[in-house]
N, CA, C and O atoms as a GROMACS GRO file, in nm:
protein
  304
    1MET      N    1   3.736  -3.106  -3.529
    1MET     CA    2   3.644  -3.061  -3.430
    1MET      C    3   3.606  -3.037  -3.320
    1MET      O    4   3.506  -3.082  -3.264
    2LYS      N    5   3.696  -2.952  -3.274
    2LYS     CA    6   3.649  -2.819  -3.138
    2LYS      C    7   3.554  -2.723  -3.236
    2LYS      O    8   3.458  -2.664  -3.188
    3ARG      N    9   3.586  -2.714  -3.369
    3ARG     CA   10   3.510  -2.612  -3.413
    3ARG      C   11   3.340  -2.665  -3.435
    3ARG      O   12   3.239  -2.597  -3.450
    4LEU      N   13   3.354  -2.789  -3.431
    4LEU     CA   14   3.172  -2.827  -3.442
    4LEU      C   15   3.140  -2.868  -3.307
    4LEU      O   16   3.035  -2.933  -3.308
    5ALA      N   17   3.208  -2.850  -3.140
    5ALA     CA   18   3.187  -2.827  -3.075
    5ALA      C   19   3.112  -2.683  -3.054
    5ALA      O   20   2.994  -2.673  -3.020
    6ALA      N   21   3.196  -2.577  -3.079
    6ALA     CA   22   3.292  -2.477  -3.035
    6ALA      C   23   3.101  -2.426  -3.121
    6ALA      O   24   3.017  -2.360  -3.060
    7PHE      N   25   3.084  -2.478  -3.261
    7PHE     CA   26   2.960  -2.408  -3.357
    7PHE      C   27   2.794  -2.501  -3.218
    7PHE      O   28   2.685  -2.448  -3.198
    8LEU      N   29   2.853  -2.660  -3.143
    8LEU     CA   30   2.770  -2.647  -3.097
    8LEU      C   31   2.688  -2.590  -2.934
    8LEU      O   32   2.575  -2.577  -2.886
    9VAL      N   33   2.806  -2.574  -2.904
    9VAL     CA   34   2.788  -2.479  -2.776
    9VAL      C   35   2.803  -2.330  -2.786
    9VAL      O   36   2.804  -2.256  -2.688
   10LEU      N   37   2.816  -2.282  -2.926
   10LEU     CA   38   2.766  -2.203  -2.948
   10LEU      C   39   2.567  -2.117  -3.011
   10LEU      O   40   2.514  -2.007  -3.003
   11ALA      N   41   2.526  -2.264  -3.072
   11ALA     CA   42   2.371  -2.301  -3.073
   11ALA      C   43   2.358  -2.255  -2.969
   11ALA      O   44   2.350  -2.135  -2.944
   12ALA      N   45   2.354  -2.354  -2.883
   12ALA     CA   46   2.282  -2.389  -2.715
   12ALA      C   47   2.298  -2.258  -2.636
   12ALA      O   48   2.238  -2.207  -2.542
   13LEU      N   49   2.322  -2.250  -2.653
   13LEU     CA   50   2.394  -2.080  -2.584
   13LEU      C   51   2.288  -1.975  -2.649
   13LEU      O   52   2.242  -1.882  -2.582
   14CYS      N   53   2.253  -1.998  -2.786
   14CYS     CA   54   2.163  -1.893  -2.827
   14CYS      C   55   1.999  -1.898  -2.785
   14CYS      O   56   1.924  -1.812  -2.739
   15LEU      N   57   1.978  -2.041  -2.824
   15LEU     CA   58   1.894  -2.117  -2.812
   15LEU      C   59   1.779  -2.126  -2.642
   15LEU      O   60   1.657  -2.146  -2.637
   16SER      N   61   1.851  -2.108  -2.554
   16SER     CA   62   1.917  -2.110  -2.379
   16SER      C   63   1.815  -1.934  -2.427
   16SER      O   64   1.698  -1.894  -2.427
   17CYS      N   65   1.972  -1.876  -2.467
   17CYS     CA   66   1.887  -1.686  -2.469
   17CYS      C   67   1.769  -1.675  -2.530
   17CYS      O   68   1.688  -1.596  -2.482
   18SER      N   69   1.746  -1.728  -2.611
   18SER     CA   70   1.611  -1.618  -2.652
   18SER      C   71   1.474  -1.783  -2.605
   18SER      O   72   1.362  -1.771  -2.655
   19VAL      N   73   1.491  -1.866  -2.548
   19VAL     CA   74   1.392  -1.866  -2.435
   19VAL      C   75   1.329  -1.776  -2.335
   19VAL      O   76   1.211  -1.742  -2.326
   20PRO      N   77   1.424  -1.747  -2.266
   20PRO     CA   78   1.375  -1.639  -2.191
   20PRO      C   79   1.287  -1.531  -2.252
   20PRO      O   80   1.180  -1.501  -2.198
   21ALA      N   81   1.326  -1.476  -2.354
   21ALA     CA   82   1.287  -1.380  -2.455
   21ALA      C   83   1.111  -1.432  -2.451
   21ALA      O   84   1.020  -1.379  -2.388
   22VAL      N   85   1.108  -1.523  -2.518
   22VAL     CA   86   1.027  -1.583  -2.643
   22VAL      C   87   0.864  -1.569  -2.505
   22VAL      O   88   0.754  -1.536  -2.550
   23ALA      N   89   0.887  -1.607  -2.307
   23ALA     CA   90   0.888  -1.611  -2.281
   23ALA      C   91   0.846  -1.472  -2.152
   23ALA      O   92   0.783  -1.488  -2.047
   24GLN      N   93   0.896  -1.358  -2.199
   24GLN     CA   94   0.917  -1.286  -2.121
   24GLN      C   95   0.778  -1.170  -2.321
   24GLN      O   96   0.685  -1.094  -2.292
   25ARG      N   97   0.797  -1.186  -2.398
   25ARG     CA   98   0.726  -1.108  -2.507
   25ARG      C   99   0.574  -1.197  -2.454
   25ARG      O  100   0.479  -1.125  -2.425
   26HIS      N  101   0.551  -1.378  -2.440
   26HIS     CA  102   0.415  -1.379  -2.411
   26HIS      C  103   0.375  -1.329  -2.319
   26HIS      O  104   0.259  -1.295  -2.340
   27ALA      N  105   0.438  -1.280  -2.135
   27ALA     CA  106   0.383  -1.201  -2.054
   27ALA      C  107   0.325  -1.114  -2.178
   27ALA      O  108   0.227  -1.162  -2.237
   28VAL      N  109   0.389  -0.966  -2.232
   28VAL     CA  110   0.346  -0.888  -2.217
   28VAL      C  111   0.235  -0.901  -2.301
   28VAL      O  112   0.131  -0.838  -2.283
   29ASN      N  113   0.252  -0.974  -2.384
   29ASN     CA  114   0.100  -0.952  -2.464
   29ASN      C  115   0.006  -1.005  -2.410
   29ASN      O  116  -0.101  -1.002  -2.471
   30THR      N  117   0.011  -1.064  -2.294
   30THR     CA  118   0.013  -1.088  -2.217
   30THR      C  119  -0.165  -1.021  -2.093
   30THR      O  120  -0.273  -1.034  -2.034
   31ALA      N  121  -0.010  -0.933  -2.154
   31ALA     CA  122  -0.066  -0.770  -2.042
   31ALA      C  123  -0.162  -0.734  -2.102
   31ALA      O  124  -0.281  -0.738  -2.071
   32GLN      N  125  -0.083  -0.678  -2.242
   32GLN     CA  126  -0.168  -0.649  -2.367
   32GLN      C  127  -0.270  -0.658  -2.362
   32GLN      O  128  -0.352  -0.572  -2.332
   33SER      N  129  -0.285  -0.770  -2.392
   33SER     CA  130  -0.432  -0.835  -2.370
   33SER      C  131  -0.496  -0.783  -2.295
   33SER      O  132  -0.582  -0.704  -2.332
   34ARG      N  133  -0.475  -0.811  -2.160
   34ARG     CA  134  -0.562  -0.783  -2.089
   34ARG      C  135  -0.631  -0.619  -2.039
   34ARG      O  136  -0.746  -0.579  -2.026
   35ALA      N  137  -0.492  -0.553  -2.020
   35ALA     CA  138  -0.548  -0.377  -2.062
   35ALA      C  139  -0.613  -0.463  -2.172
   35ALA      O  140  -0.666  -0.572  -2.148
   36SER      N  141  -0.607  -0.408  -2.292
   36SER     CA  142  -0.720  -0.440  -2.372
   36SER      C  143  -0.822  -0.469  -2.392
   36SER      O  144  -0.878  -0.407  -2.483
   37ARG      N  145  -0.892  -0.566  -2.326
   37ARG     CA  146  -1.035  -0.580  -2.258
   37ARG      C  147  -1.082  -0.509  -2.164
   37ARG      O  148  -1.180  -0.438  -2.187
   38LYS      N  149  -1.012  -0.512  -2.011
   38LYS     CA  150  -1.010  -0.367  -1.963
   38LYS      C  151  -1.109  -0.236  -1.980
   38LYS      O  152  -1.208  -0.174  -1.940
   39MET      N  153  -0.981  -0.247  -2.087
   39MET     CA  154  -1.090  -0.101  -2.172
   39MET      C  155  -1.193  -0.083  -2.254
   39MET      O  156  -1.269   0.014  -2.246
   40GLU      N  157  -1.206  -0.184  -2.348
   40GLU     CA  158  -1.318  -0.254  -2.329
   40GLU      C  159  -1.463  -0.271  -2.262
   40GLU      O  160  -1.580  -0.234  -2.276
   41ARG      N  161  -1.375  -0.360  -2.173
   41ARG     CA  162  -1.543  -0.295  -2.074
   41ARG      C  163  -1.547  -0.239  -2.006
   41ARG      O  164  -1.628  -0.253  -1.914
   42LYS      N  165  -1.426  -0.103  -2.016
   42LYS     CA  166  -1.485   0.061  -1.967
   42LYS      C  167  -1.570   0.115  -2.042
   42LYS      O  168  -1.671   0.172  -2.001
   43GLN      N  169  -1.517   0.093  -2.240
   43GLN     CA  170  -1.647   0.185  -2.274
   43GLN      C  171  -1.717   0.116  -2.299
   43GLN      O  172  -1.801   0.176  -2.367
   44GLN      N  173  -1.759  -0.044  -2.282
   44GLN     CA  174  -1.918  -0.067  -2.293
   44GLN      C  175  -1.996  -0.043  -2.220
   44GLN      O  176  -2.115  -0.030  -2.245
   45LYS      N  177  -1.914  -0.028  -2.052
   45LYS     CA  178  -2.002   0.065  -1.953
   45LYS      C  179  -2.066   0.190  -1.992
   45LYS      O  180  -2.176   0.238  -1.967
   46ALA      N  181  -1.936   0.242  -2.079
   46ALA     CA  182  -1.977   0.401  -2.125
   46ALA      C  183  -2.139   0.415  -2.200
   46ALA      O  184  -2.249   0.460  -2.169
   47GLN      N  185  -2.097   0.368  -2.280
   47GLN     CA  186  -2.168   0.297  -2.336
   47GLN      C  187  -2.313   0.305  -2.336
   47GLN      O  188  -2.379   0.356  -2.427
   48ARG      N  189  -2.365   0.244  -2.214
   48ARG     CA  190  -2.413   0.160  -2.117
   48ARG      C  191  -2.460   0.297  -2.075
   48ARG      O  192  -2.544   0.360  -2.138
   49LYS      N  193  -2.414   0.331  -1.990
   49LYS     CA  194  -2.447   0.436  -1.918
   49LYS      C  195  -2.528   0.584  -1.974
   49LYS      O  196  -2.621   0.662  -1.952
   50TYR      N  197  -2.401   0.549  -2.075
   50TYR     CA  198  -2.499   0.676  -2.229
   50TYR      C  199  -2.679   0.641  -2.224
   50TYR      O  200  -2.762   0.685  -2.144
   51ALA      N  201  -2.697   0.551  -2.336
   51ALA     CA  202  -2.746   0.448  -2.384
   51ALA      C  203  -2.924   0.504  -2.192
   51ALA      O  204  -3.044   0.532  -2.179
   52LYS      N  205  -2.832   0.490  -2.135
   52LYS     CA  206  -2.955   0.401  -2.033
   52LYS      C  207  -2.974   0.601  -2.006
   52LYS      O  208  -3.092   0.636  -2.019
   53ALA      N  209  -2.899   0.691  -1.980
   53ALA     CA  210  -2.911   0.854  -1.973
   53ALA      C  211  -3.045   0.899  -2.083
   53ALA      O  212  -3.126   0.983  -2.043
   54GLN      N  213  -3.057   0.843  -2.210
   54GLN     CA  214  -3.106   0.853  -2.378
   54GLN      C  215  -3.223   0.864  -2.330
   54GLN      O  216  -3.304   0.951  -2.359
   55ARG      N  217  -3.244   0.721  -2.209
   55ARG     CA  218  -3.401   0.604  -2.252
   55ARG      C  219  -3.479   0.720  -2.137
   55ARG      O  220  -3.589   0.767  -2.165
   56LYS      N  221  -3.405   0.757  -2.005
   56LYS     CA  222  -3.439   0.859  -1.929
   56LYS      C  223  -3.478   0.957  -1.980
   56LYS      O  224  -3.600   0.949  -1.966
   57ALA      N  225  -3.459   1.040  -2.026
   57ALA     CA  226  -3.415   1.165  -2.065
   57ALA      C  227  -3.555   1.143  -2.167
   57ALA      O  228  -3.655   1.209  -2.136
   58GLN      N  229  -3.564   1.041  -2.300
   58GLN     CA  230  -3.696   0.968  -2.338
   58GLN      C  231  -3.824   1.033  -2.301
   58GLN      O  232  -3.899   1.125  -2.332
   59ARG      N  233  -3.802   0.892  -2.185
   59ARG     CA  234  -3.870   0.883  -2.114
   59ARG      C  235  -3.986   1.036  -1.924
   59ARG      O  236  -4.077   1.051  -1.842
   60LYS      N  237  -3.866   1.086  -1.988
   60LYS     CA  238  -3.902   1.271  -1.901
   60LYS      C  239  -3.960   1.375  -2.065
   60LYS      O  240  -4.052   1.457  -2.076
   61MET      N  241  -3.859   1.323  -2.169
   61MET     CA  242  -4.014   1.400  -2.188
   61MET      C  243  -4.100   1.446  -2.270
   61MET      O  244  -4.129   1.548  -2.331
   62GLU      N  245  -4.159   1.251  -2.238
   62GLU     CA  246  -4.291   1.223  -2.295
   62GLU      C  247  -4.354   1.196  -2.180
   62GLU      O  248  -4.455   1.128  -2.198
   63LYS      N  249  -4.338   1.217  -2.097
   63LYS     CA  250  -4.412   1.207  -1.960
   63LYS      C  251  -4.417   1.407  -1.956
   63LYS      O  252  -4.523   1.439  -1.903
   64GLN      N  253  -4.340   1.525  -1.994
   64GLN     CA  254  -4.382   1.574  -1.957
   64GLN      C  255  -4.529   1.672  -2.108
   64GLN      O  256  -4.628   1.741  -2.084
   65SER      N  257  -4.462   1.620  -2.259
   65SER     CA  258  -4.542   1.614  -2.373
   65SER      C  259  -4.768   1.596  -2.280
   65SER      O  260  -4.865   1.670  -2.264
   66ARG      N  261  -4.741   1.500  -2.260
   66ARG     CA  262  -4.852   1.386  -2.245
   66ARG      C  263  -4.897   1.497  -2.070
   66ARG      O  264  -5.018   1.520  -2.063
   67LYS      N  265  -4.822   1.550  -1.962
   67LYS     CA  266  -4.846   1.646  -1.884
   67LYS      C  267  -4.888   1.791  -1.942
   67LYS      O  268  -4.922   1.866  -1.851
   68ASN      N  269  -4.891   1.817  -2.000
   68ASN     CA  270  -4.874   1.913  -2.100
   68ASN      C  271  -4.998   1.952  -2.209
   68ASN      O  272  -5.032   2.061  -2.256
   69THR      N  273  -5.059   1.789  -2.233
   69THR     CA  274  -5.204   1.760  -2.353
   69THR      C  275  -5.231   1.822  -2.242
   69THR      O  276  -5.184   1.818  -2.128
   70HIS      N  277  -5.335   1.897  -2.308
   70HIS     CA  278  -5.481   2.002  -2.264
   70HIS      C  279  -5.603   1.973  -2.355
   70HIS      O  280  -5.558   1.873  -2.411
   71TYR      N  281  -5.708   1.988  -2.401
   71TYR     CA  282  -5.766   1.938  -2.461
   71TYR      C  283  -5.898   2.008  -2.455
   71TYR      O  284  -5.940   2.006  -2.339
   72PRO      N  285  -5.967   2.062  -2.528
   72PRO     CA  286  -6.056   2.133  -2.532
   72PRO      C  287  -6.151   2.107  -2.463
   72PRO      O  288  -6.170   1.988  -2.438
   73ASN      N  289  -6.237   2.201  -2.412
   73ASN     CA  290  -6.384   2.150  -2.325
   73ASN      C  291  -6.467   2.101  -2.370
   73ASN      O  292  -6.553   2.145  -2.294
   74ARG      N  293  -6.516   2.045  -2.431
   74ARG     CA  294  -6.652   1.962  -2.506
   74ARG      C  295  -6.815   2.045  -2.499
   74ARG      O  296  -6.903   2.025  -2.415
   75ARG      N  297  -6.818   2.133  -2.606
   75ARG     CA  298  -6.949   2.198  -2.569
   75ARG      C  299  -7.105   2.101  -2.672
   75ARG      O  300  -7.128   2.047  -2.780
   76PHE      N  301  -7.164   2.132  -2.550
   76PHE     CA  302  -7.309   2.042  -2.647
   76PHE      C  303  -7.333   2.197  -2.648
   76PHE      O  304  -7.432   2.244  -2.705
   0.00000   0.00000   0.00000
């Protein structure tokens, strides 16, 4: 009887200690997922900024190309 009671107390103690560990792991996972989402947003923002700079450079090059085009004078 004492062995059974001791075993039940030990089992209850183990379960009560494991619950905060699970909650702590969940909090760590939440923090990591938040950090990963934040890094993903930063990377997307950097990619958009790079793409915008590329579009601007392309437009500038096309504009320069149009300005530097000289058609020959027509002679009749």
